[in-house]
N, C-alpha and C positions, 0 to 999 in steps of 0.2 A: 882709693879705688883699687889698686893693685891688690891690697890685702882683702878687700870685698871679693874680688874674682878668684883670689886664691883659695879662700874659704869655701866660695861656692863649688869651685872646681874640686877640692877635697871631699866635700859633701855629697856631690853627685857621684864620685867613684866609690866613695864609702857604700853609698846606697846601691851602686852597681855590683859591687863586689858581694854584698850581702844578699842581692836579689838572686846572683846564680844558685843560692843554697835554698831558695824559696820557692822554687817553681811547683813544688808539690801542694803547697798551701795556698788556697784560694783567698785572693785580697778582696775583701767586699767592704763597702763603707756604708755609712748612713746618711751620706750626702750624694747629690745634692737635693734629692727628692724630699717631700716631708715624709713620707712613708719610711718607717724604720725597717732594716733588715731583721729577720729573726735569727741571724747567725751571729755569734760571740766571736771576740778576738781570741786566738789561741793562748793557752796558758803559757806565761813567760814572755809575752810580746807586749810592747807599747804601740798604739796607733794614733796617730794625731791627724785630725781632720780640719782643716781651715778653709776661710772663704769670706766672700761679701755678698751683701744682697741690696738691692735697690727697690724700693716699690712706690706706687703712686695711686692716690685714691681722688678723684675729682668728682664733684657734684655741683652742679651750676657753678657759682663763683667761689666755692670753698675747694681748695686744693690742699692736700695731706700728703706729705712725701716722708719717707724713712730710709735711712741708710744702716745697715748693720756692717760695720768694719772694724776689726776682723770679727767674724765668727770662729770659734775655736772649741774643739771638742777632743778630749783626752780619753782614750780608752785602754784599760790596762788588763790583760787576762790573767786573772787569779787562779781559777779553777779550770778544768775542761769544759764546764758548762756555765760559767759566770764570768763576768767582767765588771770592773769598777770604772766609773764614768764621772768625769768632771768637765763642766761647761760653762763657758762665759762669753759673752759678746759685748762689743761697745757699739752703742746705739745713738742715732741722731734723728730727731723728728722736728718737722717744720709743719706750721698750720699757715695758709695764706687765704685772704679774702681779695679777690680781684688783682692778685700780684702783691698785696700787701702784706707784709710778714706780721702776724700779731702774736704768735707764741712759736717759741724754739726750746728744746730739752734735748740733752745729750749727755752721756755719760755711760758707766758700767750697768750692764743689764744682762738678764737670764743667768744669773750666777747659780748653778745648780750642781748638785752631786747625786749619785745614785748607782744603780746596777742594772744590768741585763742579765736574764737567766733563762737557759734554755731548759725546758720541761718535757719536750716531746719531739722526738726525731720523725722525720716524715716515713709513712708506712702505707704504700699503696695510695689510696685517694686521700688519706689523712694528711693534713699538713704539717710541716714543721712548726711548732709553737714556742715562743718565748714569751717572757713577762718583762716589761720595763718599769722600773719604779724609780722617779726622781723626786728631789726636793729642793725648792727653789729657795735660797736664802735671803734674809733681809738686810743685805750688806751692799746693795746696790745704789746708785744715783737716787735721790730723792724723788724724782719724777717717776721712776719706774719699779722701786722696790715695794714688795709686798708688805703688809702690815706684820705678818708673822710668816713663819715657815709654810711654803705653799706646796702641796703634793701634786704630783701627777702618775697615774698608773695606765698603762697601755698593754693591751694584747697584741703580739706581733704574729703574724701567720704567713707561711710562704707555702704554695703549691707548685712543683715542677711540672710544667705543661709539656715540656720535651727537653732534649739536652741543651737547647739554646734558649727557650722561653720559659719564664716562670712569672707567676701572679703573686704580688705582695699585697697585704691588706692588714690594716690596723683599725682598732677601735680602743676607746677609753675615756678618762676622765682628767680633767685638768682644773687646780684653782688658780686663777691668775688675777693680777690688777687690772682694772679696766676703767680709765680716768682716776677718780679718787676711790672707787669701790672695788672690793674683792668680790670675784663672782665665779660661779660653777660652770665649766664648759664641757659639753660633750665634743669628742674629737673623733673623725673617721677619715680614713684614706684608703686609696688602692692604686697600685701601679704595675702596669704590664711592663716587663723588662725583656728585652731580647739582645742577644749576642750577635752582632754583625760579623765579628771576626774574634779571634783570641784577645784583641787588645781593644776593641771598640764594642761599647755597651749603649743601646738607646732605652729610652722609656717614656711612656705615656702615663699620665697621672691625673686622677681626681681626688680632691681632699677638701675637707671643710671643717667648721666648728659651729657649734650652737649653743651660745650663751643661755643660761636660765631665763632672762626677762628681755632678749632681743632676737633680732631675726638671724638666721643662718648666713654664714659666709662661706660660700662655695667657690672653688677654683679648679682650673685645668692647667696642665703645664706638660712640656716636652723637654727632655734632658738628654745629655750625652756625657759618657765617661770615656776616657782615654787612658790606657796604662802606658805610661813611658817606660816602666821596668815593672816586674812582677810585684814589686813592693811600693811603687810610686804612681799616682794618678792624679791626673786634671780633669776637671768637669765643669761644665756649663748648664744653665737652666734659663727658661723664659716662659711665662705663664701669664693667664688673665683670668679675672673675675667672671663667674657666669651666674652670679646673683646681684642684686642692687646695692648690697652692703660690702661687698668685697672689692678689693683694689683692682683698679683698671688694668695695671700692668706691674709685673715684677720680673726681675731679671738677676742673675749672679753667676758666680763661678767659684772655683776654689782649687785646693791642692792637699793631697792627704799622702801620707806615707806611714811605713811599719817598721819597726827595729825590734830587736830583741832586747831583754833586759839585760 
């Protein structure tokens, strides 16, 4: 216990000392919202974004629950306009009928590698534009892994509406396993973000996905980010579905930090 407290104390003050040198670099994460930021991690920096999420979908006597713990995304600034990304999640799912458990799956999920590249900086009414390209690898738990490498390509855009308000919006395509089959999904999202202060940012978001042969799943959420230090952030999110095939409830939170190489 003493060793854990000592390590936590050392880590906090290491981050604090580094943060005093980072006040000029904006610290922006790709969580907790579904909408990805168009910014990239500065060259020569590591950024780790971690968290958890719970969601529930209930329809008559059938109830599906999902836990993601932990979620982890490592972003490494390689070039002034490009970053390398590695992502992994531990996932647990249960399916119940009238409170009787009939299926449970758990294990490594969403193991992906890829990059985000900034292709256009904001000019007047034109948005900042970046491209996100990820590959999901077939090295996950049997219940979640794709049959083969599965791609995702997203267009990420941001418009600054004022000094404290911005609109972020994404659109793209993902190939993903659904039950036993691989299917293509159209993905879309938009988040209106506003700074309440230098440390507090809130957002309202709409997002969804439309599989090729199924109904759209649309959701809304509200989130908050709080900067403990210029390079250390905590966040929380809660949301609900606005279409019949979307989860009734989802909620989560996380911790993110940035360090130099």
